[in-house]
C-alpha positions as CSV (number, residue, x, y, z in Angstrom):
1,M,-9.1,16.9,6.6
2,T,-5.6,15.8,5.5
3,S,-5.1,15.6,1.7
4,F,-3.0,12.7,0.3
5,S,-1.0,12.6,-2.9
6,G,2.4,11.4,-4.1
7,V,4.4,8.2,-3.2
8,Y,3.2,6.1,-0.3
9,P,5.3,2.9,0.2
10,Y,3.6,-0.1,1.6
11,L,5.9,-1.0,4.4
12,V,7.2,-4.6,5.2
13,S,6.7,-6.0,8.7
14,P,10.0,-7.1,10.2
15,V,9.4,-9.9,12.7
16,T,12.0,-11.7,14.8
17,D,12.2,-15.5,15.1
18,G,10.4,-15.1,18.4
19,G,7.4,-13.4,16.8
20,Q,8.2,-9.9,18.1
21,I,8.1,-6.8,15.8
22,D,11.6,-5.7,15.1
23,K,11.2,-2.1,16.0
24,P,14.7,-0.9,15.4
25,V,14.7,-2.3,11.8
26,L,11.2,-0.9,11.1
27,T,12.2,2.5,12.5
28,A,15.4,2.5,10.4
29,L,13.3,1.7,7.3
30,V,10.9,4.6,8.1
31,E,13.8,7.0,8.5
32,H,15.3,5.9,5.2
33,L,12.1,6.3,3.3
34,I,11.3,9.7,4.8
35,N,14.9,10.9,4.0
36,S,14.4,9.6,0.5
37,G,11.5,12.1,0.1
38,V,8.3,9.9,0.2
39,H,5.1,11.7,0.8
40,G,3.6,9.2,3.3
41,L,3.8,5.7,4.7
42,T,1.4,2.8,4.7
43,P,1.9,0.0,7.3
44,L,-0.2,-3.2,7.1
45,G,-0.8,-3.2,3.3
46,S,-0.4,-6.4,1.3
47,T,3.4,-6.0,1.4
48,G,3.1,-5.7,5.2
49,E,1.7,-9.3,5.3
50,F,-1.2,-8.2,7.5
51,A,-2.9,-11.6,6.9
52,Y,0.0,-13.3,8.7
53,L,0.0,-11.1,11.8
54,N,-2.0,-11.2,15.0
55,A,-3.8,-8.2,16.5
56,E,-0.9,-7.4,18.9
57,Q,1.7,-7.5,16.2
58,R,-0.4,-5.3,13.9
59,T,-0.9,-2.7,16.7
60,E,2.8,-2.7,17.5
61,I,3.7,-2.1,13.8
62,V,1.3,0.9,13.6
63,K,2.5,2.3,16.9
64,T,6.2,2.0,15.8
65,V,5.6,3.6,12.4
66,V,3.6,6.5,13.9
67,E,6.4,7.1,16.5
68,A,9.2,6.8,14.0
69,A,7.4,9.2,11.5
70,R,7.0,11.9,14.2
71,G,4.5,13.7,12.1
72,R,6.8,14.4,9.3
73,V,4.7,12.5,6.7
74,P,1.1,11.1,7.0
75,V,0.7,7.5,8.1
76,I,-2.2,5.5,6.6
77,A,-2.7,2.3,8.5
78,G,-4.2,-0.8,6.9
79,V,-7.4,-2.2,8.5
80,A,-8.3,-5.7,7.3
81,A,-10.9,-8.1,8.8
82,T,-13.5,-10.7,8.0
83,T,-16.1,-9.1,10.4
84,I,-17.3,-5.5,10.8
85,Q,-16.8,-5.7,14.5
86,D,-13.1,-6.5,14.2
87,A,-12.6,-3.8,11.4
88,V,-14.2,-1.2,13.6
89,A,-12.1,-2.2,16.6
90,Q,-8.9,-2.0,14.5
91,T,-9.9,1.4,13.1
92,A,-10.5,2.8,16.6
93,R,-7.3,1.4,17.9
94,Y,-5.1,2.8,15.1
95,A,-6.9,6.2,15.3
96,A,-6.0,6.4,19.0
97,L,-2.4,5.7,18.1
98,G,-2.4,8.9,16.0
99,V,-2.6,7.7,12.4
100,D,-3.5,10.2,9.7
101,G,-5.8,7.9,7.6
102,I,-7.1,4.4,7.2
103,L,-6.5,2.0,4.3
104,A,-9.7,-0.2,4.3
105,I,-9.3,-3.8,3.2
106,L,-12.0,-6.5,3.1
107,E,-11.0,-10.0,3.9
108,A,-13.5,-12.7,3.2
109,Y,-13.7,-16.5,3.4
110,F,-17.3,-16.8,2.1
111,P,-18.3,-14.5,-0.8
112,V,-20.0,-11.2,0.5
113,P,-22.8,-9.6,-1.6
114,D,-22.6,-5.9,-2.5
115,Q,-24.7,-4.8,0.4
116,G,-22.4,-6.5,2.9
117,V,-19.3,-5.1,1.2
118,E,-20.8,-1.6,1.4
119,D,-21.8,-2.0,5.0
120,Y,-18.3,-3.1,5.9
121,F,-16.6,0.0,4.4
122,R,-19.3,2.4,5.8
123,A,-18.7,1.0,9.3
124,I,-14.9,1.7,9.0
125,A,-15.6,5.2,7.7
126,T,-17.9,5.9,10.7
127,A,-15.3,4.5,13.1
128,A,-12.6,6.6,11.5
129,G,-14.4,9.8,12.5
130,K,-12.7,12.7,10.7
131,L,-9.8,10.6,9.4
132,P,-9.7,10.1,5.6
133,V,-10.4,6.5,4.4
134,V,-8.7,4.9,1.4
135,L,-10.6,2.0,-0.1
136,Y,-8.4,-0.9,-1.3
137,T,-9.6,-3.2,-4.0
138,N,-7.4,-6.1,-5.3
139,P,-9.4,-8.7,-7.3
140,Q,-6.3,-10.9,-7.4
141,F,-6.4,-11.6,-3.7
142,Q,-9.9,-10.7,-2.5
143,R,-12.7,-13.1,-2.3
144,S,-15.2,-10.3,-2.5
145,D,-14.4,-7.1,-4.5
146,L,-15.8,-3.6,-4.7
147,S,-18.1,-3.3,-7.6
148,L,-18.4,0.0,-9.5
149,P,-21.9,0.7,-8.1
150,V,-20.7,0.2,-4.5
151,I,-17.6,2.4,-5.2
152,E,-19.9,5.1,-6.5
153,R,-22.2,5.0,-3.5
154,L,-19.3,5.0,-1.1
155,S,-17.8,8.1,-2.8
156,H,-20.7,10.0,-1.2
157,V,-19.5,9.2,2.3
158,E,-17.8,12.3,3.6
159,N,-14.5,10.8,4.6
160,I,-14.1,8.1,2.0
161,N,-11.9,10.2,-0.3
162,Y,-9.5,7.8,-2.0
163,I,-9.2,4.4,-3.6
164,K,-6.3,2.2,-4.4
165,D,-7.4,0.0,-7.2
166,A,-4.9,-2.9,-7.8
167,S,-6.9,-4.5,-10.7
168,T,-4.3,-3.0,-13.2
169,N,-7.3,-2.3,-15.4
170,T,-7.0,1.3,-16.6
171,G,-10.5,1.1,-18.0
172,R,-11.9,0.3,-14.6
173,L,-9.9,3.2,-13.1
174,L,-11.3,5.6,-15.7
175,S,-14.8,4.4,-14.8
176,I,-14.1,5.0,-11.1
177,I,-12.9,8.5,-11.9
178,E,-15.9,9.3,-14.1
179,R,-18.4,7.8,-11.7
180,T,-17.1,9.6,-8.6
181,Q,-16.8,13.0,-10.2
182,G,-13.9,14.3,-8.0
183,R,-15.3,12.9,-4.8
184,M,-12.8,10.1,-4.7
185,Q,-9.1,10.3,-5.8
186,V,-7.3,7.3,-7.3
187,F,-3.9,5.9,-6.3
188,A,-1.9,3.6,-8.6
189,A,-1.0,0.2,-7.2
190,S,1.7,-1.5,-9.2
191,A,5.2,-0.8,-10.6
192,H,4.0,-0.9,-14.3
193,I,1.1,1.5,-14.2
194,P,1.7,4.8,-12.3
195,A,2.3,6.9,-15.4
196,C,-0.9,5.7,-16.9
197,V,-2.9,6.4,-13.7
198,M,-1.4,9.8,-13.4
199,L,-2.3,10.6,-17.0
200,I,-6.0,9.8,-16.5
201,G,-6.2,11.8,-13.3
202,G,-4.6,9.8,-10.5
203,V,-2.9,11.4,-7.5
204,G,0.0,9.1,-6.8
205,W,1.3,5.7,-6.2
206,M,0.6,3.5,-3.1
207,A,2.5,0.2,-3.4
208,G,5.2,-2.1,-2.1
209,P,7.8,-1.4,-4.8
210,A,8.3,2.1,-3.5
211,C,10.0,0.5,-0.4
212,I,12.9,-0.6,-2.6
213,V,12.9,2.1,-5.3
214,P,11.7,5.2,-3.5
215,K,13.9,7.7,-5.4
216,Q,12.9,6.2,-8.8
217,S,9.3,6.3,-7.7
218,L,9.5,9.9,-6.7
219,A,11.2,10.9,-10.0
220,L,8.4,9.2,-11.9
221,Y,5.7,10.9,-9.8
222,E,7.3,14.4,-10.3
223,A,7.6,14.0,-14.1
224,A,4.0,12.9,-14.3
225,K,2.8,15.6,-12.1
226,Q,4.6,18.2,-14.3
227,G,3.0,16.7,-17.4
228,D,6.4,15.6,-18.8
229,W,5.1,12.4,-20.2
230,K,8.2,11.6,-22.3
231,K,10.3,11.7,-19.2
232,A,7.7,9.9,-17.2
233,M,7.7,7.0,-19.7
234,E,11.5,6.9,-19.8
235,L,11.4,6.4,-16.0
236,Q,8.4,4.1,-16.1
237,R,9.7,1.5,-18.6
238,P,12.6,0.3,-16.5
239,L,10.4,-0.2,-13.5
240,W,8.5,-2.9,-15.4
241,R,11.3,-5.2,-14.5
242,I,10.3,-4.8,-10.8
243,N,6.8,-5.8,-11.7
244,E,8.0,-8.8,-13.6
245,I,10.1,-10.1,-10.7
246,F,7.2,-9.7,-8.3
247,A,5.0,-11.7,-10.7
248,K,7.6,-14.5,-10.8
249,Y,8.0,-14.7,-7.0
250,S,6.0,-13.8,-3.9
251,I,5.5,-10.1,-3.2
252,A,6.6,-10.1,0.4
253,G,9.5,-12.4,-0.3
254,C,10.7,-10.2,-3.1
255,I,10.6,-6.9,-1.2
256,K,12.1,-8.4,1.9
257,A,14.9,-10.0,-0.1
258,A,15.5,-6.7,-1.9
259,L,15.6,-4.7,1.4
260,Q,18.0,-7.3,2.8
261,L,20.3,-6.6,-0.2
262,Q,20.0,-2.9,0.5
263,G,21.1,-3.4,4.1
264,F,17.9,-3.7,6.1
265,A,17.6,-6.9,8.2
266,V,13.8,-7.2,7.7
267,G,13.9,-11.0,7.9
268,D,12.1,-13.6,5.7
269,P,8.4,-13.6,4.7
270,L,6.2,-15.0,7.5
271,A,5.5,-18.7,7.6
272,P,4.0,-20.7,5.9
273,Q,5.4,-18.5,3.2
274,V,9.0,-19.6,2.4
275,P,12.1,-17.5,1.8
276,L,13.4,-17.1,-1.7
277,N,16.4,-19.2,-2.7
278,E,19.8,-17.9,-3.7
279,A,19.0,-18.0,-7.4
280,A,16.0,-15.8,-6.9
281,R,17.9,-13.4,-4.7
282,D,20.6,-13.1,-7.4
283,E,17.9,-12.4,-9.9
284,I,16.4,-9.7,-7.7
285,A,19.9,-8.2,-7.1
286,E,20.4,-7.9,-10.9
287,V,17.0,-6.2,-11.3
288,L,17.8,-3.7,-8.5
289,R,21.2,-2.9,-10.2
290,S,19.5,-2.4,-13.5
291,V,17.2,0.4,-12.1
292,G,19.9,1.9,-10.0
293,A,18.6,0.7,-6.6
294,L,21.7,-1.4,-5.6
């Protein structure tokens, strides 16, 4: 089974005004990130605006990324649904396209009890076959989250090997590491926390900011991996500005605006989200310059 570690950018989803996936732009972004040295790619994460895409668009994005990557780095595709039936169908579809792993996300309108949450992720793991599964927990956006007891039970499923916890709570992350006893590895989620996560035993960073600061992200990862915590914190502190700007504006809007400034015509966030105004774009440009990304 493939082992995942390192920097995995959450890719944006470039969509034309006509609703088509902009394959050339997405392919160019994949090429740029691989050439920058990232360890893997994650289409259809939060930054990929999966909630705003239909099934055909999602499938086209995964297909495009797999073809563009050409096996050079692992591709972990996001599966997100409100029903087990849909989640299983997505998993099977992306597995057939040749992905290397599944990022499992639970969407919910009504609250789902622990048993339902556990059943959902177990069904995805079964549908994934031998592909590794990464659990994704994000209390900020999810109606129903993964509790610690559910995470512990799921860590005994053979191919549920990883979790990306976006709670930003290092105590919770430490609880996950202690409860799962090496059965489940932890990825950091946000621009302000990778050094902390690596310090307590994490294996990398899986997040949208790596799309716009890949080299800075890789430098931070390597310093942390080598145990050079002084250097890691010197690299970590400036990246806090990236997190601040994301908190001020929308995630997809920020990353797409930043990529446009860097020369990638990824378009605006998908409606009903709204594009950032010029003042916001100027602010993002200043932040990018401050961390050497523009």
